[in-house]
Biopython code that builds the backbone (N, CA, C, O; Angstrom):
import numpy as np
from Bio.PDB.StructureBuilder import StructureBuilder

atoms = [
    (1, "MET", "N", (27.152, -134.140, -8.020)),
    (1, "MET", "CA", (28.343, -133.437, -8.356)),
    (1, "MET", "C", (28.059, -131.946, -8.382)),
    (1, "MET", "O", (27.164, -131.467, -9.077)),
    (2, "SER", "N", (28.841, -131.244, -7.611)),
    (2, "SER", "CA", (28.603, -129.772, -7.443)),
    (2, "SER", "C", (29.390, -129.072, -8.492)),
    (2, "SER", "O", (30.501, -129.473, -8.839)),
    (3, "ARG", "N", (28.766, -127.944, -9.032)),
    (3, "ARG", "CA", (29.356, -127.164, -10.069)),
    (3, "ARG", "C", (30.161, -125.975, -9.448)),
    (3, "ARG", "O", (30.797, -125.221, -10.183)),
    (4, "ARG", "N", (30.134, -125.822, -8.174)),
    (4, "ARG", "CA", (30.814, -124.712, -7.491)),
    (4, "ARG", "C", (32.231, -125.174, -7.175)),
    (4, "ARG", "O", (32.496, -126.336, -6.869)),
    (5, "LEU", "N", (33.140, -124.176, -7.268)),
    (5, "LEU", "CA", (34.528, -124.410, -6.939)),
    (5, "LEU", "C", (34.809, -124.093, -5.483)),
    (5, "LEU", "O", (34.268, -123.131, -4.937)),
    (6, "THR", "N", (35.646, -124.891, -4.859)),
    (6, "THR", "CA", (36.026, -124.631, -3.468)),
    (6, "THR", "C", (36.997, -123.542, -3.453)),
    (6, "THR", "O", (37.546, -123.199, -4.500)),
    (7, "GLU", "N", (37.257, -122.954, -2.298)),
    (7, "GLU", "CA", (38.226, -121.858, -2.123)),
    (7, "GLU", "C", (39.614, -122.324, -2.501)),
    (7, "GLU", "O", (40.371, -121.548, -3.085)),
    (8, "ASN", "N", (39.970, -123.518, -2.204)),
    (8, "ASN", "CA", (41.274, -124.080, -2.599)),
    (8, "ASN", "C", (41.407, -124.152, -4.086)),
    (8, "ASN", "O", (42.462, -123.819, -4.626)),
    (9, "GLN", "N", (40.367, -124.578, -4.772)),
    (9, "GLN", "CA", (40.393, -124.708, -6.263)),
    (9, "GLN", "C", (40.545, -123.294, -6.875)),
    (9, "GLN", "O", (41.306, -123.096, -7.823)),
    (10, "ILE", "N", (39.809, -122.325, -6.314)),
    (10, "ILE", "CA", (39.862, -120.958, -6.871)),
    (10, "ILE", "C", (41.268, -120.380, -6.609)),
    (10, "ILE", "O", (41.811, -119.710, -7.488)),
    (11, "ALA", "N", (41.856, -120.611, -5.464)),
    (11, "ALA", "CA", (43.202, -120.093, -5.162)),
    (11, "ALA", "C", (44.198, -120.775, -6.107)),
    (11, "ALA", "O", (45.124, -120.118, -6.582)),
    (12, "GLN", "N", (44.033, -122.088, -6.397)),
    (12, "GLN", "CA", (44.927, -122.769, -7.265)),
    (12, "GLN", "C", (44.838, -122.168, -8.670)),
    (12, "GLN", "O", (45.861, -121.934, -9.313)),
    (13, "ILE", "N", (43.633, -121.922, -9.137)),
    (13, "ILE", "CA", (43.406, -121.340, -10.521)),
    (13, "ILE", "C", (44.049, -119.981, -10.606)),
    (13, "ILE", "O", (44.728, -119.682, -11.588)),
    (14, "ILE", "N", (43.848, -119.123, -9.571)),
    (14, "ILE", "CA", (44.471, -117.789, -9.563)),
    (14, "ILE", "C", (45.992, -117.885, -9.517)),
    (14, "ILE", "O", (46.672, -117.097, -10.175)),
    (15, "HIS", "N", (46.536, -118.820, -8.765)),
    (15, "HIS", "CA", (47.978, -119.007, -8.680)),
    (15, "HIS", "C", (48.522, -119.454, -10.045)),
    (15, "HIS", "O", (49.527, -118.937, -10.531)),
    (16, "ASP", "N", (47.836, -120.417, -10.640)),
    (16, "ASP", "CA", (48.281, -120.864, -11.975)),
    (16, "ASP", "C", (48.235, -119.766, -13.004)),
    (16, "ASP", "O", (49.141, -119.635, -13.827)),
    (17, "PHE", "N", (47.138, -118.944, -12.958)),
    (17, "PHE", "CA", (46.990, -117.822, -13.881)),
    (17, "PHE", "C", (48.090, -116.825, -13.702)),
    (17, "PHE", "O", (48.643, -116.370, -14.703)),
    (18, "ASN", "N", (48.455, -116.446, -12.482)),
    (18, "ASN", "CA", (49.519, -115.500, -12.232)),
    (18, "ASN", "C", (50.839, -116.049, -12.686)),
    (18, "ASN", "O", (51.647, -115.305, -13.242)),
    (19, "ASP", "N", (51.101, -117.346, -12.470)),
    (19, "ASP", "CA", (52.343, -117.921, -12.922)),
    (19, "ASP", "C", (52.487, -117.867, -14.450)),
    (19, "ASP", "O", (53.530, -117.509, -14.997)),
    (20, "SER", "N", (51.385, -118.241, -15.099)),
    (20, "SER", "CA", (51.489, -118.214, -16.613)),
    (20, "SER", "C", (51.600, -116.833, -17.114)),
    (20, "SER", "O", (52.284, -116.597, -18.110)),
    (21, "GLU", "N", (50.927, -115.848, -16.442)),
    (21, "GLU", "CA", (51.011, -114.482, -16.854)),
    (21, "GLU", "C", (52.438, -113.896, -16.672)),
    (21, "GLU", "O", (52.938, -113.153, -17.517)),
    (22, "SER", "N", (53.053, -114.255, -15.557)),
    (22, "SER", "CA", (54.408, -113.796, -15.367)),
    (22, "SER", "C", (55.401, -114.437, -16.303)),
    (22, "SER", "O", (56.381, -113.809, -16.703)),
    (23, "GLU", "N", (55.157, -115.679, -16.654)),
    (23, "GLU", "CA", (56.018, -116.346, -17.667)),
    (23, "GLU", "C", (55.842, -115.642, -18.990)),
    (23, "GLU", "O", (56.818, -115.468, -19.720)),
    (24, "GLY", "N", (54.621, -115.224, -19.330)),
    (24, "GLY", "CA", (54.360, -114.509, -20.567)),
    (24, "GLY", "C", (55.105, -113.176, -20.608)),
    (24, "GLY", "O", (55.639, -112.781, -21.644)),
    (25, "ILE", "N", (55.132, -112.492, -19.465)),
    (25, "ILE", "CA", (55.832, -111.236, -19.391)),
    (25, "ILE", "C", (57.323, -111.473, -19.585)),
    (25, "ILE", "O", (57.994, -110.739, -20.310)),
    (26, "GLU", "N", (57.842, -112.538, -18.909)),
    (26, "GLU", "CA", (59.247, -112.801, -18.987)),
    (26, "GLU", "C", (59.613, -113.226, -20.433)),
    (26, "GLU", "O", (60.686, -112.878, -20.926)),
    (27, "ASP", "N", (58.725, -113.973, -21.100)),
    (27, "ASP", "CA", (58.929, -114.397, -22.465)),
    (27, "ASP", "C", (58.988, -113.187, -23.385)),
    (27, "ASP", "O", (59.864, -113.107, -24.246)),
    (28, "THR", "N", (58.068, -112.246, -23.214)),
    (28, "THR", "CA", (58.061, -111.098, -24.087)),
    (28, "THR", "C", (59.287, -110.220, -23.821)),
    (28, "THR", "O", (59.843, -109.628, -24.746)),
    (29, "ALA", "N", (59.710, -110.138, -22.541)),
    (29, "ALA", "CA", (60.911, -109.357, -22.250)),
    (29, "ALA", "C", (62.117, -109.992, -22.872)),
    (29, "ALA", "O", (62.986, -109.281, -23.376)),
    (30, "GLN", "N", (62.212, -111.327, -22.858)),
    (30, "GLN", "CA", (63.345, -111.989, -23.484)),
    (30, "GLN", "C", (63.280, -111.799, -24.962)),
    (30, "GLN", "O", (64.309, -111.564, -25.596)),
    (31, "GLU", "N", (62.080, -111.894, -25.552)),
    (31, "GLU", "CA", (61.931, -111.669, -26.996)),
    (31, "GLU", "C", (62.382, -110.249, -27.409)),
    (31, "GLU", "O", (63.018, -110.052, -28.444)),
    (32, "ASN", "N", (62.024, -109.269, -26.551)),
    (32, "ASN", "CA", (62.409, -107.905, -26.839)),
    (32, "ASN", "C", (63.948, -107.726, -26.764)),
    (32, "ASN", "O", (64.540, -106.987, -27.551)),
    (33, "ILE", "N", (64.563, -108.416, -25.808)),
    (33, "ILE", "CA", (66.031, -108.363, -25.703)),
    (33, "ILE", "C", (66.649, -108.975, -26.948)),
    (33, "ILE", "O", (67.592, -108.427, -27.517)),
    (34, "LEU", "N", (66.114, -110.115, -27.367)),
    (34, "LEU", "CA", (66.666, -110.817, -28.521)),
    (34, "LEU", "C", (66.478, -109.964, -29.793)),
    (34, "LEU", "O", (67.363, -109.916, -30.648)),
    (35, "GLU", "N", (65.369, -109.323, -29.903)),
    (35, "GLU", "CA", (65.138, -108.442, -31.087)),
    (35, "GLU", "C", (66.061, -107.289, -31.071)),
    (35, "GLU", "O", (66.541, -106.904, -32.137)),
    (36, "GLU", "N", (66.350, -106.706, -29.959)),
    (36, "GLU", "CA", (67.323, -105.586, -29.858)),
    (36, "GLU", "C", (68.716, -106.062, -30.269)),
    (36, "GLU", "O", (69.426, -105.380, -31.008)),
    (37, "ARG", "N", (69.094, -107.244, -29.778)),
    (37, "ARG", "CA", (70.393, -107.779, -30.115)),
    (37, "ARG", "C", (70.502, -108.051, -31.649)),
    (37, "ARG", "O", (71.528, -107.752, -32.260)),
    (38, "ILE", "N", (69.446, -108.611, -32.246)),
    (38, "ILE", "CA", (69.452, -108.929, -33.649)),
    (38, "ILE", "C", (69.528, -107.599, -34.419)),
    (38, "ILE", "O", (70.306, -107.485, -35.365)),
    (39, "GLN", "N", (68.730, -106.594, -34.026)),
    (39, "GLN", "CA", (68.731, -105.302, -34.680)),
    (39, "GLN", "C", (70.155, -104.670, -34.582)),
    (39, "GLN", "O", (70.682, -104.138, -35.559)),
    (40, "ALA", "N", (70.730, -104.748, -33.405)),
    (40, "ALA", "CA", (72.064, -104.145, -33.172)),
    (40, "ALA", "C", (73.093, -104.868, -34.053)),
    (40, "ALA", "O", (74.103, -104.271, -34.426)),
    (41, "ALA", "N", (72.859, -106.109, -34.381)),
    (41, "ALA", "CA", (73.862, -106.861, -35.158)),
    (41, "ALA", "C", (73.703, -106.531, -36.656)),
    (41, "ALA", "O", (74.590, -106.844, -37.450)),
    (42, "THR", "N", (72.577, -105.903, -37.047)),
    (42, "THR", "CA", (72.340, -105.678, -38.451)),
    (42, "THR", "C", (72.572, -104.192, -38.830)),
    (42, "THR", "O", (72.412, -103.825, -39.994)),
    (43, "VAL", "N", (72.949, -103.339, -37.849)),
    (43, "VAL", "CA", (73.132, -101.933, -38.132)),
    (43, "VAL", "C", (74.404, -101.435, -37.536)),
    (43, "VAL", "O", (74.890, -101.994, -36.552)),
    (44, "PHE", "N", (74.974, -100.370, -38.119)),
    (44, "PHE", "CA", (76.081, -99.643, -37.501)),
    (44, "PHE", "C", (75.485, -98.317, -36.983)),
    (44, "PHE", "O", (74.511, -97.810, -37.539)),
    (45, "TYR", "N", (76.081, -97.769, -35.919)),
    (45, "TYR", "CA", (75.693, -96.470, -35.424)),
    (45, "TYR", "C", (76.756, -95.479, -35.632)),
    (45, "TYR", "O", (77.909, -95.751, -35.296)),
    (46, "GLY", "N", (76.440, -94.297, -36.185)),
    (46, "GLY", "CA", (77.386, -93.274, -36.391)),
    (46, "GLY", "C", (77.681, -92.493, -35.152)),
    (46, "GLY", "O", (77.142, -92.843, -34.102)),
    (47, "LYS", "N", (78.496, -91.456, -35.178)),
    (47, "LYS", "CA", (78.785, -90.610, -34.008)),
    (47, "LYS", "C", (77.562, -89.964, -33.504)),
    (47, "LYS", "O", (77.381, -89.841, -32.292)),
    (48, "ASN", "N", (76.683, -89.531, -34.409)),
    (48, "ASN", "CA", (75.427, -88.835, -33.956)),
    (48, "ASN", "C", (74.264, -89.767, -33.841)),
    (48, "ASN", "O", (73.113, -89.340, -33.930)),
    (49, "ARG", "N", (74.550, -91.096, -33.635)),
    (49, "ARG", "CA", (73.569, -92.166, -33.442)),
    (49, "ARG", "C", (72.727, -92.392, -34.670)),
    (49, "ARG", "O", (71.614, -92.906, -34.560)),
    (50, "PHE", "N", (73.218, -92.026, -35.838)),
    (50, "PHE", "CA", (72.551, -92.328, -37.067)),
    (50, "PHE", "C", (72.742, -93.782, -37.396)),
    (50, "PHE", "O", (73.864, -94.283, -37.317)),
    (51, "LYS", "N", (71.662, -94.497, -37.773)),
    (51, "LYS", "CA", (71.723, -95.947, -38.022)),
    (51, "LYS", "C", (72.085, -96.193, -39.509)),
    (51, "LYS", "O", (71.452, -95.658, -40.420)),
    (52, "TRP", "N", (73.085, -96.988, -39.703)),
    (52, "TRP", "CA", (73.500, -97.420, -41.086)),
    (52, "TRP", "C", (73.310, -98.890, -41.160)),
    (52, "TRP", "O", (73.793, -99.634, -40.307)),
    (53, "SER", "N", (72.596, -99.331, -42.194)),
    (53, "SER", "CA", (72.283, -100.803, -42.348)),
    (53, "SER", "C", (73.561, -101.555, -42.882)),
    (53, "SER", "O", (74.290, -101.079, -43.752)),
    (54, "LYS", "N", (73.756, -102.738, -42.298)),
    (54, "LYS", "CA", (74.941, -103.515, -42.738)),
    (54, "LYS", "C", (74.643, -104.241, -44.055)),
    (54, "LYS", "O", (75.567, -104.645, -44.761)),
    (55, "THR", "N", (73.347, -104.410, -44.391)),
    (55, "THR", "CA", (72.982, -105.092, -45.587)),
    (55, "THR", "C", (72.518, -104.063, -46.651)),
    (55, "THR", "O", (71.804, -103.122, -46.304)),
    (56, "PRO", "N", (72.899, -104.219, -47.916)),
    (56, "PRO", "CA", (72.439, -103.294, -48.933)),
    (56, "PRO", "C", (70.926, -103.446, -49.133)),
    (56, "PRO", "O", (70.340, -104.473, -48.790)),
    (57, "PRO", "N", (70.318, -102.415, -49.686)),
    (57, "PRO", "CA", (68.861, -102.544, -49.935)),
    (57, "PRO", "C", (68.607, -103.541, -50.998)),
    (57, "PRO", "O", (69.474, -103.859, -51.813)),
    (58, "HIS", "N", (67.397, -104.035, -50.982)),
    (58, "HIS", "CA", (67.009, -105.040, -51.986)),
    (58, "HIS", "C", (67.022, -104.427, -53.395)),
    (58, "HIS", "O", (66.571, -103.294, -53.566)),
    (59, "PRO", "N", (67.513, -105.125, -54.374)),
    (59, "PRO", "CA", (67.538, -104.598, -55.687)),
    (59, "PRO", "C", (66.075, -104.455, -56.259)),
    (59, "PRO", "O", (65.210, -105.302, -56.032)),
    (60, "SER", "N", (65.873, -103.402, -56.965)),
    (60, "SER", "CA", (64.490, -103.159, -57.499)),
    (60, "SER", "C", (64.497, -103.478, -59.011)),
    (60, "SER", "O", (65.490, -103.934, -59.579)),
    (61, "ARG", "N", (63.403, -103.227, -59.582)),
    (61, "ARG", "CA", (63.240, -103.512, -61.003)),
    (61, "ARG", "C", (64.122, -102.636, -61.797)),
    (61, "ARG", "O", (64.262, -101.449, -61.503)),
    (62, "THR", "N", (64.780, -103.245, -62.895)),
    (62, "THR", "CA", (65.613, -102.491, -63.762)),
    (62, "THR", "C", (64.776, -101.613, -64.636)),
    (62, "THR", "O", (63.854, -102.083, -65.301)),
    (63, "ARG", "N", (65.089, -100.327, -64.643)),
    (63, "ARG", "CA", (64.325, -99.392, -65.453)),
    (63, "ARG", "C", (64.550, -99.641, -66.967)),
    (63, "ARG", "O", (65.599, -100.138, -67.375)),
    (64, "GLN", "N", (63.591, -99.301, -67.741)),
    (64, "GLN", "CA", (63.561, -99.574, -69.168)),
    (64, "GLN", "C", (64.738, -98.996, -69.857)),
    (64, "GLN", "O", (65.331, -99.645, -70.719)),
    (65, "HIS", "N", (65.114, -97.751, -69.496)),
    (65, "HIS", "CA", (66.210, -97.039, -70.186)),
    (65, "HIS", "C", (67.581, -97.647, -69.867)),
    (65, "HIS", "O", (68.561, -97.335, -70.545)),
    (66, "ASN", "N", (67.668, -98.525, -68.828)),
    (66, "ASN", "CA", (68.946, -99.170, -68.529)),
    (66, "ASN", "C", (69.088, -100.523, -69.139)),
    (66, "ASN", "O", (70.130, -101.151, -68.953)),
    (67, "ILE", "N", (68.112, -101.021, -69.857)),
    (67, "ILE", "CA", (68.178, -102.313, -70.510)),
    (67, "ILE", "C", (68.887, -102.182, -71.837)),
    (67, "ILE", "O", (68.457, -101.401, -72.685)),
    (68, "ILE", "N", (69.945, -102.912, -72.042)),
    (68, "ILE", "CA", (70.706, -102.927, -73.297)),
    (68, "ILE", "C", (70.145, -104.007, -74.221)),
    (68, "ILE", "O", (70.087, -105.186, -73.869)),
    (69, "GLU", "N", (69.739, -103.573, -75.400)),
    (69, "GLU", "CA", (69.124, -104.565, -76.268)),
    (69, "GLU", "C", (70.060, -104.968, -77.416)),
    (69, "GLU", "O", (69.744, -105.897, -78.159)),
    (70, "GLU", "N", (71.185, -104.303, -77.571)),
    (70, "GLU", "CA", (72.101, -104.674, -78.605)),
    (70, "GLU", "C", (73.014, -105.814, -78.153)),
    (70, "GLU", "O", (73.319, -105.926, -76.965)),
    (71, "ARG", "N", (73.431, -106.623, -79.048)),
    (71, "ARG", "CA", (74.296, -107.712, -78.725)),
    (71, "ARG", "C", (75.746, -107.193, -78.740)),
    (71, "ARG", "O", (76.113, -106.340, -79.548)),
    (72, "THR", "N", (76.531, -107.727, -77.841)),
    (72, "THR", "CA", (77.937, -107.330, -77.763)),
    (72, "THR", "C", (78.747, -108.101, -78.763)),
    (72, "THR", "O", (78.308, -109.152, -79.228)),
    (73, "GLY", "N", (79.888, -107.627, -79.101)),
    (73, "GLY", "CA", (80.789, -108.285, -80.026)),
    (73, "GLY", "C", (81.051, -107.470, -81.266)),
    (73, "GLY", "O", (80.694, -106.293, -81.327)),
    (74, "LEU", "N", (81.660, -108.071, -82.239)),
    (74, "LEU", "CA", (82.068, -107.339, -83.455)),
    (74, "LEU", "C", (80.807, -106.969, -84.289)),
    (74, "LEU", "O", (79.796, -107.672, -84.312)),
    (75, "LYS", "N", (80.949, -105.857, -84.939)),
    (75, "LYS", "CA", (79.897, -105.380, -85.846)),
    (75, "LYS", "C", (80.482, -104.853, -87.146)),
    (75, "LYS", "O", (81.639, -104.442, -87.227)),
    (76, "GLY", "N", (79.650, -104.884, -88.127)),
    (76, "GLY", "CA", (80.067, -104.258, -89.427)),
    (76, "GLY", "C", (81.261, -104.962, -90.065)),
    (76, "GLY", "O", (81.329, -106.190, -90.122)),
    (77, "PRO", "N", (82.242, -104.108, -90.566)),
    (77, "PRO", "CA", (83.406, -104.714, -91.257)),
    (77, "PRO", "C", (84.312, -105.527, -90.319)),
    (77, "PRO", "O", (85.093, -106.352, -90.792)),
    (78, "ALA", "N", (84.222, -105.310, -89.014)),
    (78, "ALA", "CA", (85.076, -106.011, -88.090)),
    (78, "ALA", "C", (84.718, -107.477, -88.026)),
    (78, "ALA", "O", (85.522, -108.282, -87.557)),
    (79, "LEU", "N", (83.519, -107.856, -88.489)),
    (79, "LEU", "CA", (83.113, -109.262, -88.497)),
    (79, "LEU", "C", (84.054, -110.109, -89.354)),
    (79, "LEU", "O", (84.262, -111.290, -89.076)),
    (80, "SER", "N", (84.620, -109.500, -90.394)),
    (80, "SER", "CA", (85.529, -110.244, -91.267)),
    (80, "SER", "C", (86.925, -110.063, -90.906)),
    (80, "SER", "O", (87.778, -109.965, -91.788)),
    (81, "LYS", "N", (87.236, -110.008, -89.592)),
    (81, "LYS", "CA", (88.593, -109.726, -89.095)),
    (81, "LYS", "C", (89.598, -110.735, -89.503)),
    (81, "LYS", "O", (90.776, -110.411, -89.652)),
    (82, "ASN", "N", (89.179, -111.948, -89.691)),
    (82, "ASN", "CA", (90.176, -112.981, -90.071)),
    (82, "ASN", "C", (90.754, -112.777, -91.460)),
    (82, "ASN", "O", (91.837, -113.270, -91.776)),
    (83, "GLU", "N", (90.010, -112.037, -92.293)),
    (83, "GLU", "CA", (90.441, -111.787, -93.619)),
    (83, "GLU", "C", (91.185, -110.465, -93.772)),
    (83, "GLU", "O", (91.648, -110.126, -94.861)),
    (84, "MET", "N", (91.295, -109.729, -92.686)),
    (84, "MET", "CA", (91.889, -108.378, -92.715)),
    (84, "MET", "C", (93.329, -108.406, -92.251)),
    (84, "MET", "O", (93.706, -109.208, -91.397)),
    (85, "SER", "N", (94.146, -107.502, -92.836)),
    (85, "SER", "CA", (95.520, -107.340, -92.405)),
    (85, "SER", "C", (95.520, -106.425, -91.130)),
    (85, "SER", "O", (94.541, -105.738, -90.840)),
    (86, "PRO", "N", (96.651, -106.452, -90.398)),
    (86, "PRO", "CA", (96.756, -105.560, -89.193)),
    (86, "PRO", "C", (96.501, -104.066, -89.531)),
    (86, "PRO", "O", (95.920, -103.322, -88.740)),
    (87, "VAL", "N", (96.936, -103.682, -90.677)),
    (87, "VAL", "CA", (96.810, -102.229, -91.047)),
    (87, "VAL", "C", (95.327, -101.943, -91.264)),
    (87, "VAL", "O", (94.832, -100.907, -90.821)),
    (88, "GLU", "N", (94.622, -102.827, -91.926)),
    (88, "GLU", "CA", (93.157, -102.639, -92.157)),
    (88, "GLU", "C", (92.425, -102.653, -90.836)),
    (88, "GLU", "O", (91.470, -101.895, -90.670)),
    (89, "THR", "N", (92.826, -103.477, -89.893)),
    (89, "THR", "CA", (92.185, -103.482, -88.596)),
    (89, "THR", "C", (92.411, -102.237, -87.809)),
    (89, "THR", "O", (91.512, -101.737, -87.135)),
    (90, "TRP", "N", (93.666, -101.714, -87.897)),
    (90, "TRP", "CA", (94.017, -100.394, -87.323)),
    (90, "TRP", "C", (93.165, -99.276, -87.891)),
    (90, "TRP", "O", (92.699, -98.406, -87.155)),
    (91, "GLU", "N", (92.957, -99.299, -89.237)),
    (91, "GLU", "CA", (92.168, -98.244, -89.842)),
    (91, "GLU", "C", (90.700, -98.313, -89.430)),
    (91, "GLU", "O", (89.993, -97.306, -89.477)),
    (92, "LEU", "N", (90.231, -99.526, -89.018)),
    (92, "LEU", "CA", (88.837, -99.587, -88.475)),
    (92, "LEU", "C", (88.752, -98.877, -87.185)),
    (92, "LEU", "O", (87.768, -98.190, -86.915)),
    (93, "LEU", "N", (89.800, -99.026, -86.335)),
    (93, "LEU", "CA", (89.788, -98.414, -85.018)),
    (93, "LEU", "C", (90.003, -96.898, -85.073)),
    (93, "LEU", "O", (89.277, -96.134, -84.436)),
    (94, "LEU", "N", (90.986, -96.487, -85.826)),
    (94, "LEU", "CA", (91.309, -95.043, -85.919)),
    (94, "LEU", "C", (91.116, -94.588, -87.351)),
    (94, "LEU", "O", (91.961, -94.805, -88.220)),
    (95, "THR", "N", (89.962, -93.939, -87.572)),
    (95, "THR", "CA", (89.686, -93.424, -88.917)),
    (95, "THR", "C", (90.528, -92.188, -89.201)),
    (95, "THR", "O", (91.180, -91.668, -88.295)),
    (96, "ASP", "N", (90.526, -91.707, -90.447)),
    (96, "ASP", "CA", (91.331, -90.569, -90.848)),
    (96, "ASP", "C", (90.887, -89.308, -90.058)),
    (96, "ASP", "O", (91.712, -88.461, -89.716)),
    (97, "ASP", "N", (89.581, -89.204, -89.779)),
    (97, "ASP", "CA", (89.084, -88.073, -88.973)),
    (97, "ASP", "C", (89.675, -88.041, -87.610)),
    (97, "ASP", "O", (90.109, -86.997, -87.123)),
    (98, "ILE", "N", (89.693, -89.235, -86.969)),
    (98, "ILE", "CA", (90.277, -89.276, -85.589)),
    (98, "ILE", "C", (91.748, -88.970, -85.613)),
    (98, "ILE", "O", (92.230, -88.266, -84.726)),
    (99, "ILE", "N", (92.474, -89.453, -86.564)),
    (99, "ILE", "CA", (93.942, -89.177, -86.657)),
    (99, "ILE", "C", (94.173, -87.657, -86.865)),
    (99, "ILE", "O", (95.080, -87.077, -86.269)),
    (100, "GLN", "N", (93.340, -87.028, -87.719)),
    (100, "GLN", "CA", (93.457, -85.587, -87.880)),
    (100, "GLN", "C", (93.222, -84.831, -86.566)),
    (100, "GLN", "O", (93.952, -83.887, -86.266)),
    (101, "LEU", "N", (92.229, -85.225, -85.791)),
    (101, "LEU", "CA", (91.945, -84.616, -84.473)),
    (101, "LEU", "C", (93.162, -84.777, -83.560)),
    (101, "LEU", "O", (93.547, -83.827, -82.878)),
    (102, "ILE", "N", (93.765, -85.950, -83.537)),
    (102, "ILE", "CA", (94.936, -86.201, -82.700)),
    (102, "ILE", "C", (96.083, -85.272, -83.109)),
    (102, "ILE", "O", (96.711, -84.645, -82.255)),
    (103, "ILE", "N", (96.349, -85.187, -84.387)),
    (103, "ILE", "CA", (97.407, -84.369, -84.900)),
    (103, "ILE", "C", (97.175, -82.842, -84.589)),
    (103, "ILE", "O", (98.092, -82.124, -84.188)),
    (104, "PHE", "N", (95.948, -82.410, -84.790)),
    (104, "PHE", "CA", (95.543, -81.057, -84.478)),
    (104, "PHE", "C", (95.765, -80.730, -83.019)),
    (104, "PHE", "O", (96.363, -79.703, -82.699)),
    (105, "ALA", "N", (95.285, -81.605, -82.109)),
    (105, "ALA", "CA", (95.478, -81.363, -80.702)),
    (105, "ALA", "C", (96.926, -81.405, -80.288)),
    (105, "ALA", "O", (97.326, -80.633, -79.416)),
    (106, "LYS", "N", (97.723, -82.261, -80.867)),
    (106, "LYS", "CA", (99.168, -82.346, -80.557)),
    (106, "LYS", "C", (99.878, -81.036, -81.042)),
    (106, "LYS", "O", (100.772, -80.507, -80.381)),
    (107, "ASP", "N", (99.427, -80.545, -82.238)),
    (107, "ASP", "CA", (100.020, -79.280, -82.731)),
    (107, "ASP", "C", (99.734, -78.127, -81.785)),
    (107, "ASP", "O", (100.627, -77.343, -81.463)),
    (108, "TRP", "N", (98.505, -78.027, -81.345)),
    (108, "TRP", "CA", (98.109, -76.969, -80.383)),
    (108, "TRP", "C", (98.939, -77.075, -79.132)),
    (108, "TRP", "O", (99.414, -76.063, -78.616)),
    (109, "LYS", "N", (99.125, -78.292, -78.628)),
    (109, "LYS", "CA", (99.923, -78.446, -77.400)),
    (109, "LYS", "C", (101.346, -78.026, -77.603)),
    (109, "LYS", "O", (101.952, -77.452, -76.698)),
    (110, "ILE", "N", (101.914, -78.298, -78.786)),
    (110, "ILE", "CA", (103.277, -77.872, -79.070)),
    (110, "ILE", "C", (103.363, -76.347, -79.138)),
    (110, "ILE", "O", (104.313, -75.722, -78.667)),
    (111, "ILE", "N", (102.289, -75.769, -79.765)),
    (111, "ILE", "CA", (102.316, -74.285, -79.931)),
    (111, "ILE", "C", (102.238, -73.614, -78.570)),
    (111, "ILE", "O", (102.948, -72.644, -78.308)),
    (112, "LEU", "N", (101.356, -74.144, -77.686)),
    (112, "LEU", "CA", (101.129, -73.549, -76.408)),
    (112, "LEU", "C", (102.339, -73.695, -75.419)),
    (112, "LEU", "O", (102.456, -72.934, -74.459)),
    (113, "THR", "N", (103.178, -74.635, -75.667)),
    (113, "THR", "CA", (104.302, -74.806, -74.752)),
    (113, "THR", "C", (105.524, -74.158, -75.151)),
    (113, "THR", "O", (106.528, -74.244, -74.445)),
]
sb = StructureBuilder()
sb.init_structure("model")
sb.init_model(0)
sb.init_chain("A")
sb.init_seg("    ")
for serial, (resi, resn, name, xyz) in enumerate(atoms, 1):
    if name == "N":
        sb.init_residue(resn, " ", resi, " ")
    sb.init_atom(name, np.array(xyz, "f"), 0.0, 1.0, " ", f" {name:<3s}", serial, name[0])
structure = sb.get_structure()
């Protein structure tokens, strides 16, 4: 059994290698075209060819100063709202100080007009 290749076998190996290489080039060209189409589908282009992403950026970690630690809902005297009259509830919302500020601002508006 000879370890040498015949000229026909060498030619066949070269032919097969060239075919597989050209297929690889075609495959990468097709992959590049697909990637360009996918990228084009995920961005908008402005008038000056500026790229705008169609998807928002990934959310990041919530900063410590943006975390609310208090519970929502009624607090203080408003917790006993079932036992309060409508007038008492109104007084919780608008204290005497706030009512005085409203009257003062209204008076100034009347004076200026």
